[in-house]
C-alpha positions as CSV (number, residue, x, y, z in Angstrom):
1,M,67.3,96.7,68.7
2,A,70.1,96.2,66.2
3,P,71.9,92.8,66.1
4,R,75.2,92.6,67.8
5,G,78.1,93.5,65.5
6,L,80.8,91.1,64.5
7,W,83.5,93.8,64.0
8,K,84.2,97.2,65.5
9,G,86.6,99.8,64.1
10,Y,86.8,103.0,62.2
11,L,85.6,104.3,58.9
12,K,88.2,106.7,57.4
13,L,88.2,109.0,54.4
14,S,91.3,111.2,54.3
15,L,91.1,113.2,57.6
16,V,87.4,112.3,58.3
17,T,87.1,109.4,60.7
18,C,84.2,107.9,62.7
19,P,83.8,104.7,64.8
20,V,81.6,102.1,63.1
21,V,80.3,98.6,63.7
22,L,79.8,95.9,61.2
23,A,77.0,93.3,61.4
24,P,76.2,90.5,59.0
25,A,73.3,91.2,56.7
26,T,72.4,87.5,56.3
27,S,71.7,84.7,58.8
28,A,71.2,81.0,58.8
29,A,70.0,81.0,62.5
30,E,66.4,80.1,61.5
31,R,67.4,77.3,59.2
32,I,66.7,73.8,60.6
33,R,69.9,71.9,61.4
34,F,70.4,68.2,62.0
35,H,72.8,66.2,64.2
36,T,74.2,62.8,63.4
37,L,72.9,60.2,65.9
38,N,73.5,56.6,66.7
39,R,70.1,55.1,65.6
40,A,70.4,52.3,68.2
41,T,71.0,54.5,71.3
42,G,69.8,58.0,70.2
43,N,73.1,59.5,71.3
44,R,75.0,62.0,69.2
45,V,77.9,60.7,67.1
46,E,81.2,62.4,67.5
47,G,83.6,62.8,64.7
48,V,87.2,61.7,65.1
49,Y,90.3,61.8,62.8
50,V,92.1,58.6,62.1
51,D,95.4,57.9,60.3
52,G,94.7,57.0,56.7
53,E,97.3,54.2,56.8
54,T,97.2,52.8,60.3
55,G,93.6,53.4,61.1
56,K,94.5,54.7,64.6
57,T,92.9,57.7,66.1
58,V,94.9,60.9,65.8
59,E,94.6,63.2,68.9
60,A,94.1,66.9,68.4
61,D,97.7,67.7,69.6
62,D,99.1,65.5,66.8
63,Q,97.0,66.9,64.0
64,A,98.7,69.3,61.6
65,R,97.8,71.2,58.4
66,G,99.5,70.1,55.3
67,Y,99.8,71.3,51.7
68,E,100.1,68.5,49.1
69,R,103.0,69.5,46.9
70,E,102.9,66.3,45.0
71,P,100.9,63.0,45.4
72,G,101.5,61.7,48.9
73,R,104.0,64.3,49.9
74,Y,103.1,67.3,52.0
75,V,104.5,70.6,53.4
76,I,103.5,70.7,57.1
77,L,102.5,74.0,58.6
78,D,102.0,74.6,62.3
79,D,100.2,77.4,64.1
80,D,103.3,79.5,64.4
81,D,103.9,79.3,60.7
82,L,100.3,80.4,60.0
83,D,100.5,83.2,62.6
84,S,103.7,84.5,60.9
85,V,101.8,85.2,57.7
86,A,98.4,86.2,59.2
87,L,97.4,89.8,58.6
88,E,97.1,92.1,61.5
89,S,93.8,94.0,61.7
90,N,94.3,97.7,62.1
91,R,90.5,98.1,62.7
92,T,90.2,100.8,60.1
93,I,88.3,100.8,56.8
94,D,90.3,103.4,54.9
95,I,88.5,104.2,51.7
96,A,91.3,104.6,49.2
97,T,89.3,104.6,45.9
98,F,85.9,105.4,44.5
99,V,84.4,104.0,41.3
100,P,81.0,104.6,39.6
101,A,78.4,102.5,41.3
102,D,77.2,100.8,38.1
103,T,80.6,99.6,37.0
104,V,81.1,96.9,39.7
105,E,79.5,93.8,38.1
106,W,77.4,91.4,40.2
107,I,79.9,88.6,39.8
108,W,82.3,90.3,42.2
109,Y,79.8,90.5,45.0
110,D,80.3,88.0,47.9
111,T,78.7,88.7,51.3
112,P,76.7,91.7,52.5
113,H,77.2,93.4,55.9
114,F,75.5,96.4,57.5
115,L,77.9,99.2,58.4
116,M,76.6,101.6,61.1
117,P,78.0,104.4,63.2
118,D,79.0,103.2,66.7
119,D,79.0,106.5,68.4
120,P,76.5,109.4,68.3
121,V,79.4,111.9,68.0
122,G,80.6,110.1,64.8
123,E,77.1,110.0,63.1
124,E,77.7,113.3,61.3
125,A,80.9,112.2,59.7
126,F,79.3,108.9,58.8
127,A,76.3,110.7,57.2
128,V,78.6,113.1,55.3
129,I,80.5,110.2,53.7
130,R,77.3,108.3,52.9
131,E,75.5,111.3,51.3
132,A,78.6,112.3,49.3
133,M,78.6,108.8,47.7
134,V,74.9,109.1,46.9
135,A,75.4,112.6,45.4
136,T,78.3,111.5,43.2
137,G,76.9,108.1,42.3
138,K,80.0,106.4,43.5
139,V,80.9,103.4,45.8
140,G,84.0,103.2,47.9
141,L,86.6,100.4,47.7
142,S,88.8,99.4,50.7
143,R,90.2,96.4,52.5
144,V,89.4,95.0,55.9
145,V,90.6,91.9,57.9
146,L,87.8,89.6,58.7
147,H,88.3,86.2,60.3
148,R,92.1,86.7,60.0
149,R,91.8,87.1,56.2
150,E,92.1,90.4,54.4
151,R,89.2,91.0,52.1
152,P,88.6,93.6,49.4
153,V,85.3,95.4,50.2
154,M,82.9,97.7,48.6
155,L,80.9,100.4,50.5
156,E,77.5,101.1,49.0
157,P,75.2,103.8,50.5
158,R,71.8,102.3,51.4
159,G,69.1,104.4,53.2
160,R,70.5,105.8,56.4
161,G,73.4,103.3,56.5
162,I,76.0,101.7,54.3
163,V,76.1,98.2,53.0
164,L,79.6,96.7,53.0
165,W,80.1,93.9,50.5
166,T,83.0,91.6,50.7
167,L,84.3,91.1,47.2
168,H,85.8,88.1,45.5
169,Y,89.4,88.1,44.6
170,S,90.1,88.1,40.9
171,D,91.6,84.6,41.0
172,E,88.3,83.2,42.5
173,L,86.2,84.2,39.6
174,R,85.2,82.3,36.5
175,R,84.2,84.8,33.9
176,P,81.1,84.1,31.8
177,E,83.1,84.5,28.5
178,G,83.5,81.0,27.0
179,Y,80.5,79.5,28.6
180,F,78.0,81.3,26.3
181,D,80.0,81.5,23.1
182,D,78.3,78.5,21.4
183,I,74.8,79.7,22.1
184,D,72.9,81.2,19.2
185,E,72.6,85.0,19.6
186,N,69.6,85.3,17.2
187,A,66.0,84.8,18.3
188,D,62.8,84.9,16.2
189,G,61.2,88.3,16.7
190,D,57.6,87.0,16.7
191,L,58.6,84.5,19.4
192,V,60.3,87.2,21.4
193,T,57.1,89.3,21.3
194,L,55.0,86.3,22.5
195,V,57.4,85.6,25.4
196,G,57.3,89.3,26.3
197,K,53.5,89.1,26.6
198,L,53.9,86.0,28.8
199,I,56.4,87.9,31.0
200,D,54.0,90.8,31.3
201,K,51.3,88.4,32.5
202,R,53.5,87.0,35.2
203,T,55.1,90.3,36.3
204,Q,54.4,91.5,39.9
205,G,56.0,93.7,42.5
206,W,59.0,92.3,44.4
207,D,58.1,90.6,47.7
208,A,60.3,88.6,50.1
209,A,57.7,85.8,49.9
210,L,58.8,85.2,46.3
211,V,62.0,83.6,47.7
212,H,60.5,81.9,50.7
213,D,62.0,78.4,51.3
214,P,59.1,75.8,51.3
215,L,61.4,73.1,52.4
216,Q,61.8,74.7,55.8
217,D,58.0,74.6,56.2
218,N,57.9,71.0,55.2
219,L,60.7,70.1,57.6
220,K,58.9,71.9,60.5
221,Q,55.7,70.1,59.7
222,L,57.6,66.8,59.5
223,I,59.3,67.4,62.9
224,A,56.1,68.4,64.5
225,S,54.3,65.3,63.2
226,K,57.2,63.1,64.5
227,K,56.7,64.6,67.9
228,K,53.1,63.7,67.8
229,K,53.9,60.3,66.3
230,R,51.8,60.8,63.2
231,P,52.7,60.9,59.5
232,A,53.2,64.3,57.9
233,R,51.3,65.3,54.8
234,R,53.7,66.9,52.2
235,R,52.4,70.2,51.1
236,R,51.8,70.4,47.4
237,T,53.5,73.2,45.5
238,E,52.7,74.8,42.2
239,A,55.5,72.7,40.7
240,D,53.7,69.5,41.8
241,E,50.4,70.6,40.2
242,E,51.9,71.4,36.9
243,D,51.8,68.8,34.1
244,T,54.9,66.9,33.5
245,P,56.7,68.7,30.7
246,T,56.9,67.1,27.3
247,N,59.2,67.7,24.4
248,V,58.1,71.0,22.7
249,V,58.0,70.6,18.9
250,N,56.5,74.0,18.0
251,I,57.6,76.9,20.2
252,M,55.0,79.2,18.7
253,D,52.1,76.9,19.4
254,A,53.4,76.3,23.0
255,L,53.6,80.1,23.6
256,K,50.1,80.7,22.3
257,K,48.7,78.0,24.5
258,S,50.6,79.5,27.5
259,L,49.2,82.9,26.8
260,A,45.7,81.5,26.4
261,A,46.1,79.7,29.7
262,E,47.3,82.8,31.4
263,R,44.3,84.8,30.0
264,G,41.9,82.0,31.2
265,S,43.5,82.0,34.6
266,G,43.1,85.8,34.9
267,S,39.5,85.7,33.8
268,A,38.7,83.0,36.4
269,K,40.3,85.0,39.2
270,R,38.2,88.1,38.2
271,T,34.9,86.2,38.3
272,R,35.5,84.8,41.8
């Protein structure tokens, strides 16, 4: 059963339209979260706003949003002000432009969502738009209002569906130019060859387990042990077992030792 969508509307390309539903492609629901408690009573602590000058509590009705135009001076905006500039959602993802799929750099990508047809009648139109993008090697660009904010989005065909990526605005990005300018672009060819061999030794197929979060496992074990009133044993990781790094004086010697260790490790595994 597909997860509940966060947005419903229409996908439109010229005169072709179909109802769609948008669902988040990522989730933090399984991540362990903590509450702030009063250690003495065990009760949850509630956050309150206080006046920075008087120290008195400010009730919700007296709280306002302010933009600091200069130190200590603010332009106050109330809900009506914000509503007056909020964008109305027309519930339509109108694909206005297509670009070659390989021309949108990774740095523009923000958050992925799954876009799916929301009506069996509209599945054919959805499939036609999807397959046409596949055939032409293009992705679609559009805009959609999410959480009262208009976002530029990219539609990328993926399997039977479409992945809709929200994109960063241009003023949100820091381009890599300037950060890497002082780094030497030359590298010793022999060292590159040795590192290439080391990379080959450590290459394997992609698996989701490669980006598994061990901290979540440690936290679950800690919480379980607290329930049973016994200390938890911290699971050792590969990083724990590695020797503390030292200053490398000779890169070539270090790489040769690394490759020898990799070969030794591989031989040991085969003899088991």
